[in-house]
Structures are given as structure tokens and as C-alpha cells.
LUMLUMMI-909026 format. One record per residue (C-alpha): residue in one letter; residue number from 1; x, y, z. Coordinates in pm, whole numbers, plus 50000, padded with zeros to 5 digits. Layout:
BEGIN
<rec A; NUM; <X; Y; Z>>
...
# end
This chain:
BEGIN
<rec X; 1; <48060; 42578; 64390>>
<rec X; 2; <47955; 42941; 64416>>
<rec X; 3; <48112; 43113; 64713>>
<rec X; 4; <47862; 43145; 65001>>
<rec X; 5; <47780; 43493; 65127>>
<rec X; 6; <47989; 43576; 65432>>
<rec X; 7; <47863; 43834; 65677>>
<rec X; 8; <48119; 43957; 65931>>
<rec X; 9; <47970; 44160; 66213>>
<rec X; 10; <48146; 44400; 66452>>
<rec X; 11; <48124; 44278; 66807>>
<rec X; 12; <47958; 44525; 67045>>
<rec X; 13; <48181; 44724; 67276>>
<rec X; 14; <47967; 44754; 67589>>
<rec X; 15; <48047; 44986; 67876>>
<rec X; 16; <48041; 44682; 68104>>
<rec X; 17; <48148; 44338; 67980>>
<rec X; 18; <47880; 44077; 67922>>
<rec X; 19; <48004; 43774; 68112>>
<rec X; 20; <47949; 43433; 67953>>
<rec X; 21; <47946; 43158; 68214>>
<rec X; 22; <47936; 42870; 67969>>
<rec X; 23; <47794; 42734; 67646>>
<rec X; 24; <47434; 42802; 67754>>
<rec X; 25; <47511; 43174; 67778>>
<rec X; 26; <47680; 43164; 67438>>
<rec X; 27; <47370; 43005; 67285>>
<rec X; 28; <47153; 43269; 67450>>
<rec X; 29; <47361; 43563; 67327>>
<rec X; 30; <47403; 43422; 66975>>
<rec X; 31; <47108; 43620; 66825>>
<rec X; 32; <47284; 43942; 66934>>
<rec X; 33; <47606; 43864; 66743>>
<rec X; 34; <47451; 43906; 66396>>
<rec X; 35; <47203; 44155; 66253>>
<rec X; 36; <47013; 43873; 66077>>
<rec X; 37; <46898; 43554; 66254>>
<rec X; 38; <47145; 43274; 66176>>
<rec X; 39; <46907; 43018; 66024>>
<rec X; 40; <47101; 42738; 65847>>
<rec X; 41; <47421; 42926; 65912>>
<rec X; 42; <47760; 42901; 66072>>
<rec X; 43; <47835; 43177; 66321>>
<rec X; 44; <48200; 43240; 66410>>
<rec X; 45; <48280; 43437; 66724>>
<rec X; 46; <48635; 43545; 66793>>
<rec X; 47; <48761; 43532; 67150>>
<rec X; 48; <49059; 43736; 67264>>
<rec X; 49; <49175; 43503; 67542>>
<rec X; 50; <49393; 43200; 67585>>
<rec X; 51; <49201; 42871; 67560>>
<rec X; 52; <49031; 42790; 67889>>
<rec X; 53; <49036; 43148; 68019>>
<rec X; 54; <48791; 43440; 68023>>
<rec X; 55; <48820; 43704; 67752>>
<rec X; 56; <48638; 43950; 67531>>
<rec X; 57; <48443; 43870; 67217>>
<rec X; 58; <48591; 43994; 66893>>
<rec X; 59; <48456; 44000; 66539>>
<rec X; 60; <48174; 43761; 66464>>
<rec X; 61; <48074; 43635; 66120>>
<rec X; 62; <47788; 43445; 65962>>
<rec X; 63; <47791; 43223; 65654>>
<rec X; 64; <47523; 43009; 65492>>
<rec X; 65; <47572; 42636; 65542>>
<rec X; 66; <47655; 42453; 65217>>
<rec X; 67; <47368; 42253; 65074>>
<rec X; 68; <47579; 41957; 64963>>
<rec X; 69; <47839; 41755; 65149>>
<rec X; 70; <48054; 41779; 64835>>
<rec X; 71; <48101; 42148; 64915>>
<rec X; 72; <48199; 42111; 65283>>
<rec X; 73; <48571; 42156; 65225>>
<rec X; 74; <48540; 42459; 64997>>
<rec X; 75; <48282; 42623; 65223>>
<rec X; 76; <48505; 42581; 65527>>
<rec X; 77; <48809; 42726; 65353>>
<rec X; 78; <48605; 43021; 65220>>
<rec X; 79; <48479; 43133; 65561>>
<rec X; 80; <48817; 43085; 65731>>
<rec X; 81; <48995; 43280; 65455>>
<rec X; 82; <48733; 43556; 65462>>
<rec X; 83; <48744; 43585; 65841>>
<rec X; 84; <49120; 43632; 65835>>
<rec X; 85; <49096; 43876; 65542>>
<rec X; 86; <48853; 44101; 65730>>
<rec X; 87; <49093; 44129; 66024>>
<rec X; 88; <49384; 44211; 65795>>
<rec X; 89; <49180; 44469; 65608>>
<rec X; 90; <49108; 44648; 65936>>
<rec X; 91; <49463; 44614; 66059>>
<rec X; 92; <49350; 44405; 66356>>
<rec X; 93; <49525; 44109; 66511>>
<rec X; 94; <49353; 43774; 66500>>
<rec X; 95; <49180; 43648; 66815>>
<rec X; 96; <49348; 43378; 67019>>
<rec X; 97; <49066; 43135; 66943>>
<rec X; 98; <48725; 43110; 66780>>
<rec X; 99; <48396; 42955; 66881>>
<rec X; 100; <48186; 42802; 66602>>
<rec X; 101; <47808; 42752; 66610>>
<rec X; 102; <47633; 42552; 66339>>
<rec X; 103; <47267; 42660; 66335>>
<rec X; 104; <47066; 42417; 66121>>
<rec X; 105; <46713; 42315; 66036>>
<rec X; 106; <46657; 41938; 66023>>
<rec X; 107; <46587; 41797; 65679>>
<rec X; 108; <46241; 41653; 65615>>
<rec X; 109; <46187; 41352; 65841>>
<rec X; 110; <46517; 41406; 66020>>
<rec X; 111; <46548; 41407; 66398>>
<rec X; 112; <46764; 41686; 66549>>
<rec X; 113; <47021; 41430; 66669>>
<rec X; 114; <47050; 41307; 66310>>
<rec X; 115; <47105; 41665; 66196>>
<rec X; 116; <47395; 41696; 66437>>
<rec X; 117; <47549; 41370; 66314>>
<rec X; 118; <47499; 41469; 65950>>
<rec X; 119; <47683; 41797; 66005>>
<rec X; 120; <47973; 41645; 66201>>
<rec X; 121; <48192; 41619; 65884>>
<rec X; 122; <48120; 41986; 65814>>
<rec X; 123; <48216; 42075; 66171>>
<rec X; 124; <48543; 41884; 66123>>
<rec X; 125; <48607; 42074; 65798>>
<rec X; 126; <48549; 42410; 65968>>
<rec X; 127; <48782; 42314; 66252>>
<rec X; 128; <49058; 42213; 66009>>
<rec X; 129; <49017; 42531; 65803>>
<rec X; 130; <49054; 42763; 66104>>
<rec X; 131; <49342; 42560; 66241>>
<rec X; 132; <49507; 42610; 65903>>
<rec X; 133; <49520; 42982; 65983>>
<rec X; 134; <49657; 42920; 66331>>
<rec X; 135; <49319; 42981; 66496>>
<rec X; 136; <49228; 42717; 66758>>
<rec X; 137; <48861; 42629; 66783>>
<rec X; 138; <48783; 42670; 67150>>
<rec X; 139; <48430; 42536; 67116>>
<rec X; 140; <48191; 42412; 66852>>
<rec X; 141; <47815; 42374; 66887>>
<rec X; 142; <47539; 42242; 66666>>
<rec X; 143; <47198; 42402; 66726>>
<rec X; 144; <46882; 42249; 66578>>
<rec X; 145; <46511; 42254; 66670>>
<rec X; 146; <46561; 42431; 67000>>
<rec X; 147; <46840; 42201; 67124>>
<rec X; 148; <47218; 42210; 67103>>
<rec X; 149; <47512; 41970; 67117>>
<rec X; 150; <47888; 42002; 67150>>
<rec X; 151; <48060; 41886; 66831>>
<rec X; 152; <48407; 41870; 66982>>
<rec X; 153; <48298; 41725; 67319>>
<rec X; 154; <47988; 41515; 67242>>
<rec X; 155; <48016; 41320; 67569>>
<rec X; 156; <47975; 41641; 67770>>
<rec X; 157; <47602; 41659; 67687>>
<rec X; 158; <47316; 41410; 67689>>
<rec X; 159; <47244; 41236; 67355>>
<rec X; 160; <46923; 41435; 67312>>
<rec X; 161; <47117; 41761; 67353>>
<rec X; 162; <47055; 42054; 67585>>
<rec X; 163; <46758; 42284; 67552>>
<rec X; 164; <46814; 42632; 67410>>
<rec X; 165; <46717; 42886; 67680>>
<rec X; 166; <46355; 42981; 67619>>
<rec X; 167; <46343; 43287; 67842>>
<rec X; 168; <46578; 43585; 67843>>
<rec X; 169; <46838; 43540; 68111>>
<rec X; 170; <47100; 43763; 68271>>
<rec X; 171; <47323; 43754; 67963>>
<rec X; 172; <47038; 43884; 67743>>
<rec X; 173; <46956; 44155; 67995>>
<rec X; 174; <47321; 44260; 68006>>
<rec X; 175; <47348; 44265; 67626>>
<rec X; 176; <47033; 44476; 67587>>
<rec X; 177; <47142; 44711; 67865>>
<rec X; 178; <47464; 44770; 67674>>
<rec X; 179; <47284; 44862; 67352>>
<rec X; 180; <47292; 44531; 67164>>
<rec X; 181; <46997; 44454; 66936>>
<rec X; 182; <46850; 44114; 66863>>
<rec X; 183; <46903; 43985; 66510>>
<rec X; 184; <46623; 44035; 66261>>
<rec X; 185; <46425; 43741; 66125>>
<rec X; 186; <46505; 43718; 65749>>
<rec X; 187; <46149; 43607; 65673>>
<rec X; 188; <46011; 43916; 65844>>
<rec X; 189; <46262; 44144; 65670>>
<rec X; 190; <46179; 43993; 65331>>
<rec X; 191; <45812; 44091; 65366>>
<rec X; 192; <45909; 44447; 65274>>
<rec X; 193; <45991; 44339; 64919>>
<rec X; 194; <45768; 44032; 64886>>
<rec X; 195; <45596; 44004; 64545>>
<rec X; 196; <45250; 44155; 64516>>
<rec X; 197; <44963; 43908; 64505>>
<rec X; 198; <44614; 43873; 64360>>
<rec X; 199; <44500; 44112; 64088>>
<rec X; 200; <44814; 44325; 64123>>
<rec X; 201; <45030; 44020; 64057>>
<rec X; 202; <44831; 43928; 63747>>
<rec X; 203; <44860; 44282; 63611>>
<rec X; 204; <45233; 44286; 63684>>
<rec X; 205; <45289; 43947; 63516>>
<rec X; 206; <45098; 44050; 63205>>
<rec X; 207; <45284; 44380; 63181>>
<rec X; 208; <45621; 44210; 63222>>
<rec X; 209; <45538; 43946; 62963>>
<rec X; 210; <45446; 44220; 62713>>
<rec X; 211; <45759; 44422; 62796>>
<rec X; 212; <45985; 44119; 62752>>
<rec X; 213; <45816; 44031; 62422>>
<rec X; 214; <45857; 44384; 62291>>
<rec X; 215; <46222; 44388; 62394>>
<rec X; 216; <46289; 44052; 62228>>
<rec X; 217; <46122; 44171; 61906>>
<rec X; 218; <46336; 44485; 61906>>
<rec X; 219; <46648; 44277; 61966>>
<rec X; 220; <46565; 44059; 61665>>
<rec X; 221; <46569; 44353; 61424>>
<rec X; 222; <46805; 44606; 61588>>
<rec X; 223; <47186; 44578; 61618>>
<rec X; 224; <47279; 44528; 61983>>
<rec X; 225; <47486; 44850; 62029>>
<rec X; 226; <47200; 45056; 61886>>
<rec X; 227; <46938; 44879; 62098>>
<rec X; 228; <47149; 44911; 62414>>
<rec X; 229; <47187; 45286; 62358>>
<rec X; 230; <46816; 45333; 62293>>
<rec X; 231; <46717; 45125; 62593>>
<rec X; 232; <46955; 45314; 62821>>
<rec X; 233; <46824; 45657; 62720>>
<rec X; 234; <46459; 45550; 62741>>
<rec X; 235; <46493; 45384; 63081>>
<rec X; 236; <46708; 45663; 63222>>
<rec X; 237; <46444; 45920; 63120>>
<rec X; 238; <46174; 45705; 63277>>
<rec X; 239; <46376; 45667; 63600>>
<rec X; 240; <46424; 46045; 63627>>
<rec X; 241; <46054; 46111; 63566>>
<rec X; 242; <45947; 45840; 63811>>
<rec X; 243; <46180; 45963; 64085>>
<rec X; 244; <46064; 46323; 64040>>
<rec X; 245; <45697; 46221; 64055>>
<rec X; 246; <45753; 45997; 64357>>
<rec X; 247; <45939; 46273; 64541>>
<rec X; 248; <45675; 46533; 64452>>
<rec X; 249; <45348; 46341; 64488>>
<rec X; 250; <45436; 45998; 64630>>
<rec X; 251; <45280; 45835; 64325>>
<rec X; 252; <45456; 45524; 64191>>
<rec X; 253; <45458; 45402; 63828>>
<rec X; 254; <45170; 45202; 63684>>
<rec X; 255; <45206; 44845; 63550>>
<rec X; 256; <45333; 44943; 63204>>
<rec X; 257; <45603; 45184; 63322>>
<rec X; 258; <45693; 44948; 63608>>
<rec X; 259; <45756; 44666; 63361>>
<rec X; 260; <45957; 44896; 63134>>
<rec X; 261; <46176; 45000; 63428>>
<rec X; 262; <46232; 44641; 63540>>
<rec X; 263; <46337; 44522; 63194>>
<rec X; 264; <46536; 44838; 63121>>
<rec X; 265; <46744; 44801; 63437>>
<rec X; 266; <46905; 44489; 63294>>
<rec X; 267; <47124; 44732; 63097>>
<rec X; 268; <47447; 44781; 63293>>
<rec X; 269; <47481; 45154; 63224>>
<rec X; 270; <47122; 45215; 63333>>
<rec X; 271; <47179; 45021; 63654>>
<rec X; 272; <47495; 45222; 63725>>
<rec X; 273; <47300; 45542; 63668>>
<rec X; 274; <47038; 45419; 63915>>
<rec X; 275; <47302; 45335; 64176>>
<rec X; 276; <47432; 45693; 64160>>
<rec X; 277; <47089; 45858; 64213>>
<rec X; 278; <47112; 46112; 64493>>
<rec X; 279; <46748; 46120; 64605>>
<rec X; 280; <46783; 45810; 64821>>
<rec X; 281; <46438; 45843; 64980>>
<rec X; 282; <46247; 45847; 64652>>
<rec X; 283; <46481; 45587; 64503>>
<rec X; 284; <46422; 45354; 64799>>
<rec X; 285; <46046; 45364; 64742>>
<rec X; 286; <46082; 45317; 64367>>
<rec X; 287; <46321; 45021; 64388>>
<rec X; 288; <46100; 44857; 64651>>
<rec X; 289; <45803; 44900; 64418>>
<rec X; 290; <45992; 44744; 64127>>
<rec X; 291; <46119; 44454; 64340>>
<rec X; 292; <45765; 44373; 64452>>
<rec X; 293; <45649; 44359; 64090>>
<rec X; 294; <45905; 44099; 63978>>
<rec X; 295; <45640; 43828; 63990>>
<rec X; 296; <45616; 43479; 63841>>
<rec X; 297; <45716; 43387; 63579>>
<rec X; 298; <45961; 43677; 63586>>
<rec X; 299; <46123; 43634; 63929>>
<rec X; 300; <46479; 43632; 63791>>
<rec X; 301; <46515; 44010; 63760>>
<rec X; 302; <46790; 44085; 64013>>
<rec X; 303; <46860; 44460; 63956>>
<rec X; 304; <46553; 44596; 64145>>
<rec X; 305; <46632; 44381; 64450>>
<rec X; 306; <46996; 44489; 64433>>
<rec X; 307; <46902; 44857; 64412>>
<rec X; 308; <46659; 44818; 64702>>
<rec X; 309; <46936; 44656; 64908>>
<rec X; 310; <47168; 44940; 64813>>
<rec X; 311; <46934; 45216; 64932>>
<rec X; 312; <46862; 45011; 65246>>
<rec X; 313; <47236; 45010; 65317>>
<rec X; 314; <47250; 45387; 65257>>
<rec X; 315; <46972; 45427; 65515>>
<rec X; 316; <47171; 45224; 65769>>
<rec X; 317; <46931; 44928; 65747>>
<rec X; 318; <47193; 44656; 65708>>
<rec X; 319; <46960; 44361; 65787>>
<rec X; 320; <46735; 44452; 65493>>
<rec X; 321; <47038; 44516; 65274>>
<rec X; 322; <47182; 44171; 65350>>
<rec X; 323; <46851; 43993; 65290>>
<rec X; 324; <46782; 44185; 64968>>
<rec X; 325; <47131; 44119; 64826>>
<rec X; 326; <47095; 43750; 64912>>
<rec X; 327; <46754; 43740; 64743>>
<rec X; 328; <46903; 43905; 64433>>
<rec X; 329; <47181; 43646; 64422>>
<rec X; 330; <46925; 43366; 64453>>
<rec X; 331; <46716; 43521; 64176>>
<rec X; 332; <47016; 43542; 63943>>
<rec X; 333; <47341; 43385; 64069>>
<rec X; 334; <47527; 43534; 63769>>
<rec X; 335; <47440; 43893; 63862>>
<rec X; 336; <47776; 44027; 63973>>
<rec X; 337; <47666; 44360; 64117>>
<rec X; 338; <47454; 44186; 64382>>
<rec X; 339; <47749; 43966; 64478>>
<rec X; 340; <47985; 44264; 64480>>
<rec X; 341; <47763; 44471; 64710>>
<rec X; 342; <47694; 44174; 64936>>
<rec X; 343; <48068; 44115; 64974>>
<rec X; 344; <48139; 44485; 65033>>
<rec X; 345; <47876; 44495; 65308>>
<rec X; 346; <48006; 44170; 65455>>
<rec X; 347; <48362; 44303; 65464>>
<rec X; 348; <48233; 44622; 65630>>
<rec X; 349; <48350; 44851; 65354>>
<rec X; 350; <48222; 45196; 65461>>
<rec X; 351; <47913; 45281; 65258>>
<rec X; 352; <48066; 45621; 65186>>
<rec X; 353; <48345; 45448; 64991>>
<rec X; 354; <48092; 45265; 64778>>
<rec X; 355; <47898; 45587; 64717>>
<rec X; 356; <48217; 45761; 64602>>
<rec X; 357; <48293; 45476; 64360>>
<rec X; 358; <47948; 45490; 64202>>
<rec X; 359; <47947; 45869; 64176>>
<rec X; 360; <48290; 45871; 64015>>
<rec X; 361; <48176; 45607; 63765>>
<rec X; 362; <47864; 45812; 63692>>
<rec X; 363; <48069; 46129; 63641>>
<rec X; 364; <48306; 45950; 63405>>
<rec X; 365; <48008; 45817; 63210>>
<rec X; 366; <47861; 46167; 63186>>
<rec X; 367; <47549; 46103; 63394>>
# end
């Protein structure tokens, strides 16, 4: 099983504590614990307090729910291990307990109560994994279709579950007053790099098909080291010219050059050169343009999405960075750079450290 993306989030440090009076308040404040809405996700919230007492929220984390029950055990161990690793990396002590929220969409034809029952073995696996690290699970909820249930105390709620608060309550007001922001909807975020449609999509598809054909023909008659060197120099020159034109005039490449950039970025050295580009504003526009032109049947080009996520991170837009990295991983699960950057962001590696790594690599490569 491929390791699911884990997204730890720093808990807010408000001037005045946001008091949670029970599970309903926890459900209400959940969208403020992550920067991306936790659809089909587990959200872990650390609590620095003895079980049964009030306390402060610590680090929260989000992880995609595994698609298959065969992966429940591995998925649970991955998130528990990662959660502990993040605390150790920061030199922080573990919380006294954690609260787990399984946010799920019912499968086709499935009632929300059936969703809760289907995920009970996963909830048990999560509980066991955190207990294995000495972290008691103080509470566990399953949230589906606007209702929620207690997984560890099912008798404490009616069989049909409790309704998720529909209106902002005091806990939301307190969170907003203390500077917390509601999580972004991934579907809304993804619109920024959604593939072009209509005539633009047809032009992009035709240009990509021609570019791929040309590249395959060159590969059939040119030794790989020679082809790789030629492709790197050609694409690097095109990147530099495109960035300069975008910065100067705002004009983006046409279909032919766009396709050449997309295919050329599959070369590792060219991608590393692109990561080290210093004009982040022009680069952000260019990578967004390339990502939007990875249209069917060529949706598996992950480098443009990865580069767009990278410049989003540089701009401080972590929701877009997370969604773009995830989209790149979905487009090509074997693309390691997308997974590396997603993990670095999830582990809250300072972006300045990543920038220094890429610039050092570029300097060593003579870029």
C-alpha cells in the first residue's frame, strides 16, 4: 500500500482559550483545525490534559482514509508513527491524549449509519496504533452526511447520530475572534489548476500528442544520454524565455511551446532547474498554465502540478500547495518529488530549508 499523505497542522495559540464544552463543540471547531476541509479523512487533535479534564489543544493532523479495508492496519500505523515523529522533530512532548475524528462520505447506496459501522474496524485500528505509542484516545467520532456518532461510546448517542451544528456557535465565534481561519474546500482550491476545456482543451491535447510523438521518435534513434542532454538544454532555454516574457508582458506560451515545456519537464535535471527559479511570481503563473494544459489523454504529467504546488507554498498558500501535491501524486503515484514535497509540507519543514536545498543542488549542477 502506498503511504497516505499526512498533513500535520499547528494548533492556533489564541490570546484567549477557545473552550470546548463537549463533542458538539469539537465537531463545530473541526474545520478550523486543518487548512483543507477534511473530506474522507481522519483528523487527529492532541489534547494536553489528563483524560476527563479540560486542557489545551495541541498539534492536529489530517490523513486520507484508506480505500480498502485491507489497508486499515497499515494506514493506522502510518498516521500514529508520523504524528509522533512530528512532535519529536520539533522537540515537543506528546499530548496526554488524542481525539480522533473520522470524516467520511457514504458509499453509493449506503446510509450514514452503515458508513459508521463499516468504519468501526478502522476506528479500532487507529485506537490500537495510538495506544501503541502510549497515547490514549480520549474520544473518537465518525462524521458522515451532516451527522456524527461516537465510535468508542456508541450508546451515548441515538442510533441515527447527532446533527452537525448548522449555524456558527460560540466556539466558532471565539475561534474566528482569535484569528483562526476556516479550512478551504479542496474542490474550490483545485479550480485554480483545473484543466482547460472546449477548444483550448482540444488544442492542448493535439499539441501534447504531437510533442509526445516527436519525443518518442527521437528516443528511438538517439542514445538516451544524448537525448536527455539535448532535451534538458532545449527545455531550460524555453523555460528561461517563457519566464522572461511572462514577467515582462504577462504573455504565456502558446500550445506548441506549452506542450514542449510539459514533456520536457519530465527530465529530472530540468525539473530541478525549474524548482530553483527565483522569479516566483512569473514561475507561479507559468506552472499554473502548464498544469491547466495537462488534458486528456495526457493527465499523467505530474511535474507541472508539483511545481505549481511548490510556488504556492513559497507564496504561503499552503491549502493550494497541499491540494496540488496530492493531485500530482494521484496523476503519477511514482513521481517522488511530489511525494517528497508533500511530506516536507506535512512535517512542517520550513520552506526556507527546502529553498536552500534546491538552490544548493542547482549551484552544484551549474545552473
